[in-house]
Backbone as CSV, one residue per row, in Angstrom:
resi,resn,N_x,N_y,N_z,CA_x,CA_y,CA_z,C_x,C_y,C_z
1,MET,8.440,6.950,9.411,10.527,5.908,9.597,10.341,4.806,8.117
2,ALA,12.064,4.873,7.611,12.150,3.802,7.142,12.609,2.405,6.869
3,THR,11.935,0.946,7.169,12.084,0.247,8.102,12.952,-0.489,7.249
4,GLY,13.473,-0.966,5.986,14.279,-1.367,5.169,13.183,-2.831,4.482
5,CYS,11.949,-2.377,4.632,10.856,-4.030,4.205,10.106,-2.804,3.001
6,ILE,10.083,-2.421,1.980,9.509,-1.804,1.221,7.775,-1.353,0.998
7,LEU,7.486,-2.731,1.262,5.367,-3.856,1.533,5.825,-1.883,2.659
8,SER,6.518,-2.498,3.762,5.842,-1.713,4.882,5.987,-0.451,4.912
9,ASP,7.186,-0.128,4.195,6.984,1.492,4.020,6.237,2.189,3.451
10,TYR,5.691,1.132,2.476,4.949,1.682,1.547,4.005,1.859,2.197
11,LEU,2.928,0.801,2.553,2.494,1.032,3.853,2.351,2.509,4.961
12,GLU,3.214,2.462,5.513,3.169,3.301,6.304,2.990,5.327,5.878
13,SER,3.680,5.136,4.254,3.365,5.793,3.817,1.757,6.061,3.394
14,ALA,1.344,4.981,2.452,0.395,5.644,2.205,-0.567,5.762,3.907
15,MET,-0.618,4.976,4.525,-1.608,5.661,6.479,-0.805,7.461,6.622
16,SER,-0.008,7.726,5.822,0.061,8.916,6.746,-0.834,9.731,5.744
17,LEU,-1.139,9.622,4.014,-1.486,9.588,3.587,-3.366,9.792,3.809
18,ALA,-3.937,9.329,5.029,-5.292,8.473,5.556,-5.996,10.094,5.915
19,THR,-7.390,9.876,5.282,-8.084,11.309,5.982,-9.089,10.204,7.026
20,PHE,-9.792,11.214,7.523,-10.624,10.665,8.734,-11.306,11.296,8.806
21,ASP,-13.103,11.420,8.521,-14.380,12.226,9.298,-15.088,11.778,10.141
22,LYS,-15.180,12.711,11.146,-16.173,11.722,11.882,-17.668,12.172,11.569
23,LEU,-18.468,11.262,11.742,-20.028,11.194,11.089,-20.927,11.512,12.041
24,GLY,-21.463,11.573,11.892,-23.343,12.464,12.491,-23.581,11.909,13.425
25,ASP,-23.129,10.069,13.196,-24.124,9.322,14.103,-22.176,9.094,15.383
26,GLY,-21.199,10.148,15.331,-20.744,9.333,16.307,-19.597,9.031,15.870
27,SER,-19.784,7.605,14.444,-18.728,7.274,13.856,-17.582,8.173,12.888
28,PHE,-16.320,6.793,12.813,-15.941,7.642,11.918,-15.629,6.795,9.917
29,ALA,-15.050,7.690,9.419,-14.620,6.614,7.675,-14.057,7.864,7.710
30,GLY,-12.668,6.987,7.293,-11.436,6.734,6.350,-11.116,6.564,5.281
31,LYS,-9.995,7.141,4.377,-9.540,6.340,3.447,-8.285,7.113,2.788
32,VAL,-7.733,6.386,2.874,-6.547,7.036,1.091,-6.501,7.602,0.124
33,PRO,-6.643,9.173,0.054,-7.288,8.817,-1.226,-5.792,8.635,-2.635
34,PRO,-4.547,8.205,-1.992,-4.236,8.156,-3.789,-4.732,6.417,-4.311
35,CYS,-4.968,5.555,-3.167,-5.139,4.302,-3.149,-6.620,4.181,-3.095
36,GLN,-7.047,4.176,-4.994,-8.690,4.437,-4.995,-9.491,3.125,-4.754
37,GLY,-10.499,3.472,-3.386,-11.215,2.216,-3.271,-10.418,2.020,-1.158
38,VAL,-9.712,2.542,-1.084,-9.445,1.992,0.526,-10.220,2.988,1.169
39,VAL,-11.267,1.983,1.991,-12.455,3.395,2.462,-12.637,2.251,4.004
40,ALA,-12.058,2.153,4.579,-12.945,1.839,6.284,-13.984,3.052,7.445
41,LEU,-15.051,2.511,7.590,-15.765,2.733,8.710,-15.639,2.171,9.725
42,GLY,-15.544,3.242,11.082,-15.675,2.416,12.190,-16.146,2.786,13.641
43,ASP,-16.691,2.477,14.592,-17.467,2.885,16.112,-16.614,4.204,16.039
44,THR,-15.024,4.064,16.365,-14.239,4.199,17.213,-12.837,5.108,16.105
45,LEU,-12.242,5.876,16.573,-11.178,6.404,15.591,-10.359,5.317,16.002
46,MET,-10.204,4.814,16.350,-8.692,4.024,16.893,-9.072,2.942,15.600
47,GLU,-10.242,2.339,16.258,-11.460,0.972,15.855,-11.182,1.398,13.549
48,CYS,-11.917,2.715,13.665,-11.693,2.950,12.322,-10.307,2.829,10.898
49,GLN,-8.719,3.532,11.986,-7.447,3.551,11.792,-6.916,2.062,11.640
50,SER,-7.425,0.753,12.398,-7.295,-0.086,12.166,-7.215,-0.845,11.135
51,LEU,-8.985,-0.418,10.666,-10.024,-1.177,9.409,-8.633,-0.712,8.513
52,LEU,-8.147,0.107,8.546,-8.218,1.341,7.363,-6.808,0.486,6.572
53,ARG,-5.654,0.167,7.535,-5.091,-0.512,7.864,-4.910,-1.739,7.576
54,SER,-6.011,-2.434,7.835,-6.351,-4.398,7.336,-6.950,-4.038,5.813
55,THR,-7.355,-2.205,4.774,-8.235,-3.360,3.784,-7.044,-2.312,2.936
56,LEU,-6.324,-1.630,3.843,-4.984,-0.783,3.018,-4.136,-2.317,2.700
57,GLU,-4.006,-3.269,3.471,-3.255,-4.633,3.418,-3.627,-5.224,2.312
58,ASP,-4.649,-5.817,2.348,-5.814,-6.330,1.037,-5.872,-5.780,-0.358
59,TRP,-5.822,-4.564,-0.015,-6.239,-3.635,-1.294,-4.150,-3.888,-2.123
60,LEU,-3.514,-3.475,-1.143,-2.012,-4.032,-1.573,-2.148,-5.319,-2.227
61,LEU,-1.984,-6.036,-1.442,-1.739,-7.395,-1.703,-2.871,-7.985,-2.975
62,VAL,-4.302,-7.497,-2.960,-4.714,-8.560,-4.378,-4.269,-7.756,-5.612
63,GLY,-4.140,-6.205,-5.235,-3.599,-5.015,-6.512,-2.130,-6.081,-7.533
64,LEU,-1.328,-5.956,-6.519,-0.063,-6.779,-6.123,0.283,-8.226,-7.416
65,ARG,-1.095,-8.830,-6.848,-0.934,-10.211,-7.787,-1.392,-10.153,-8.518
66,MET,-1.999,-8.942,-8.644,-3.366,-9.349,-9.768,-2.675,-8.403,-11.942
67,GLY,-1.446,-7.277,-10.925,-0.974,-6.889,-11.598,-1.355,-5.288,-11.580
68,HIS,-1.319,-4.969,-10.981,-2.808,-3.392,-11.276,-1.776,-2.334,-10.993
69,ARG,-1.304,-1.323,-10.883,-0.254,-0.605,-11.616,-0.643,0.651,-9.910
70,MET,0.337,0.116,-9.025,0.050,0.507,-7.639,0.873,2.228,-7.891
71,PRO,-0.284,3.341,-7.130,0.503,5.161,-6.808,1.921,4.622,-6.396
72,VAL,2.740,5.593,-6.835,3.930,5.516,-6.358,3.804,6.927,-5.356
73,LEU,3.719,6.295,-3.712,3.978,6.921,-2.998,5.735,7.823,-2.121
74,SER,5.810,8.617,-1.563,7.312,8.643,-1.295,9.082,8.086,-1.794
75,GLY,8.407,7.886,-3.204,9.181,7.340,-4.068,9.579,5.918,-4.017
76,LEU,8.485,5.704,-3.356,8.425,3.810,-3.387,7.381,2.990,-4.344
77,ASN,7.926,2.816,-5.672,7.671,2.626,-6.896,7.348,0.761,-6.602
78,LEU,6.222,0.703,-7.051,6.203,-0.544,-6.815,5.906,-2.058,-7.909
79,ASN,5.954,-0.944,-9.059,5.162,-1.259,-10.464,6.112,-2.214,-10.871
80,GLY,7.301,-2.591,-10.282,8.689,-2.710,-10.974,9.637,-2.283,-12.153
81,GLU,8.851,-1.484,-12.291,9.747,-0.421,-13.009,10.773,0.015,-12.467
82,PRO,12.044,-0.125,-13.532,13.024,0.538,-12.989,13.699,1.720,-12.441
83,ALA,14.220,1.547,-10.173,14.238,2.931,-10.058,15.212,3.565,-11.262
84,ALA,15.467,4.494,-10.220,16.460,5.254,-10.767,17.865,4.866,-10.009
85,GLY,19.006,4.597,-11.077,20.173,4.108,-10.643,20.416,2.982,-10.920
86,GLU,19.723,1.893,-11.123,18.921,0.578,-11.929,20.390,0.516,-12.849
87,ARG,20.116,-0.227,-13.279,21.252,-0.611,-14.960,20.163,-0.631,-15.691
88,GLU,20.409,-0.258,-17.120,19.270,0.212,-18.562,19.165,-1.379,-18.459
89,GLY,17.895,-1.358,-19.396,17.469,-2.278,-19.622,17.554,-3.888,-19.302
90,LEU,17.521,-3.549,-17.188,17.481,-4.567,-17.355,15.679,-4.573,-15.554
91,THR,15.371,-6.410,-16.158,14.331,-5.394,-15.347,14.742,-5.845,-13.351
92,PRO,13.938,-5.515,-12.671,13.889,-6.097,-11.283,14.222,-6.772,-10.967
93,ARG,13.899,-8.475,-11.418,14.091,-9.895,-11.376,15.268,-9.762,-11.529
94,GLU,15.874,-9.319,-12.336,17.919,-9.513,-13.104,18.432,-9.142,-11.890
95,ASN,18.007,-7.817,-11.600,18.915,-7.025,-10.693,18.756,-7.409,-9.329
96,GLY,18.156,-8.518,-8.376,17.960,-8.813,-6.746,17.286,-10.950,-7.352
97,PRO,17.281,-10.952,-6.043,16.814,-12.590,-6.523,15.452,-12.970,-6.858
98,ALA,14.753,-13.943,-6.925,13.448,-14.313,-7.324,12.651,-14.781,-6.596
99,SER,11.510,-13.701,-6.112,10.524,-14.069,-5.036,10.442,-15.560,-5.599
100,GLU,9.316,-16.614,-4.679,8.501,-17.755,-5.332,7.243,-16.541,-5.333
101,PRO,6.642,-17.671,-6.329,5.636,-16.540,-6.264,4.276,-17.600,-5.026
102,LEU,3.456,-16.254,-4.883,2.180,-16.203,-4.264,1.503,-17.648,-3.744
103,ASP,1.046,-18.311,-4.467,0.256,-19.363,-5.173,1.707,-20.366,-4.545
104,ALA,2.914,-20.211,-4.656,3.978,-21.547,-4.701,4.201,-22.125,-2.978
105,VAL,4.103,-20.857,-1.658,4.086,-20.765,-0.710,2.944,-21.658,-0.096
């Protein structure tokens, strides 16, 4: 479901791709395959889902802060490249208001 907030939509899209396995001891393992390194373990499926989402959020924030290339999910491109329909030659910052750097908050 689109919320109008690209980060929320991106997280929802990523979580929809999550896979979970029940382990031999009854606990659960989850991962988001397109998001390298996003894994979580939990005693219950609900706990595993919650931990996986938290891990995904941290992975996304750190990746964006460090300038890592993020996978494009459901057409959501967080890489600062012009999306279809944007004026050619302009950066995303020139197409809209600039946000403050994270360390300025």
